[in-house]
C-alpha positions in Angstrom: -2.3 4.8 22.2 0.8 4.3 24.2 1.8 0.7 25.0 4.6 0.7 27.4 5.2 -1.2 30.6 3.0 -3.9 32.1 1.6 -7.1 30.7 -1.8 -5.5 30.6 -0.5 -2.8 28.4 1.1 -5.5 26.2 -2.3 -7.1 25.9 -3.8 -3.7 24.9 -1.2 -3.3 22.3 -1.9 -6.7 20.8 -5.6 -6.0 20.8 -5.1 -2.6 19.1 -2.9 -4.3 16.5 -5.6 -6.8 15.8 -8.2 -4.0 15.4 -5.8 -2.2 13.0 -5.3 -5.4 11.0 -9.1 -5.8 10.7 -9.5 -2.2 9.5 -6.7 -2.7 7.0 -8.4 -5.8 5.6 -11.7 -4.0 5.4 -10.3 -1.0 3.6 -8.4 -3.4 1.2 -11.8 -4.9 0.3 -13.3 -1.5 -0.2 -10.3 -0.6 -2.5 -10.8 -3.8 -4.5 -14.5 -3.0 -5.0 -13.7 0.6 -6.1 -11.3 -0.8 -8.7 -13.9 -3.0 -10.1 -16.4 -0.2 -10.6 -17.3 0.9 -14.1 -16.2 4.4 -15.0 -18.9 6.9 -14.0 -20.6 4.5 -11.5 -22.1 6.3 -8.5 -20.3 6.0 -5.2 -21.8 6.9 -1.9 -20.1 7.7 1.4 -21.8 7.2 4.7 -21.6 10.3 6.9 -23.5 9.4 10.1 -26.9 8.0 9.0 -26.8 9.8 5.6 -25.4 8.5 2.3 -23.7 11.3 0.4 -22.7 11.0 -3.3 -18.9 11.0 -3.7 -16.6 11.2 -6.7 -15.0 7.9 -7.6 -11.4 9.2 -7.7 -12.0 11.0 -4.4 -13.3 7.8 -2.8 -10.3 5.9 -4.1 -7.9 8.5 -2.7 -9.6 8.5 0.7 -9.5 4.8 1.0 -5.8 4.7 -0.1 -5.0 7.4 2.5 -6.7 5.3 5.2 -4.8 2.2 4.1 -1.5 4.2 4.3 -2.3 5.6 7.7 -3.4 2.2 9.1 -0.2 0.6 7.7 1.9 3.1 9.5 0.0 2.5 12.7 0.6 -1.2 12.3 4.3 -0.7 11.9 4.4 1.5 15.1 2.5 -1.2 17.0 4.8 -3.9 15.7 7.8 -2.0 17.0 6.1 -1.4 20.4 5.2 -5.0 20.7 8.8 -6.1 19.9 10.1 -3.7 22.5 7.7 -5.0 25.1 8.6 -8.6 24.3 12.3 -7.7 24.8 11.5 -6.2 28.2 9.5 -9.2 29.2 12.4 -11.5 28.2 14.8 -9.4 30.2 12.5 -9.5 33.2 12.1 -13.3 32.8 15.9 -13.7 32.7 16.4 -11.6 35.8 13.8 -13.5 37.7 15.5 -16.8 36.7 18.8 -15.5 38.0 17.2 -14.4 41.3 15.5 -17.7 41.7 18.8 -19.5 41.1 20.6 -17.3 43.6 17.9 -17.9 46.1 18.1 -21.7 45.6 21.9 -21.6 46.0 21.6 -19.6 49.3 19.1 -22.1 50.6 21.5 -25.0 49.8 24.3 -23.1 51.6 22.1 -22.4 54.6 21.0 -26.1 54.7 24.6 -27.4 54.6 25.6 -25.0 57.4 22.8 -26.2 59.6 
C-alpha cells in the first residue's frame, strides 16, 4: 500500500499500521503458544475451512517468518507516517505565513484608505 499525499492517505496509513500491529500481536501470541507445547504435540494449520496437520518446527518457522515480515511492514509504515507528518507540518507553516502576509496586506490597505 502506498501512503503518499493527502490527509486521507495519511489516515489510511495509520489504519494499515494499526492492522499490522494487531497482526503482530496475534502472531506473537501464537508463537508463545507454540513455545509452550510439549515435544511431539500435534499442531494443525487452518487452510480455508480445513485443519491440516503440520510439523511443530515448520509451524514455528512459519509464524516467525510472518512476525519478521509484519515487523518490516511496520517499519516501512512508520517511515511513511513520519514523512507525511513532516509534509503536513511544512504545509501548515506555509499556510500560517500566507495568512500572516494576507493580514499585513489588509492592514496596509486599511491604513491607505
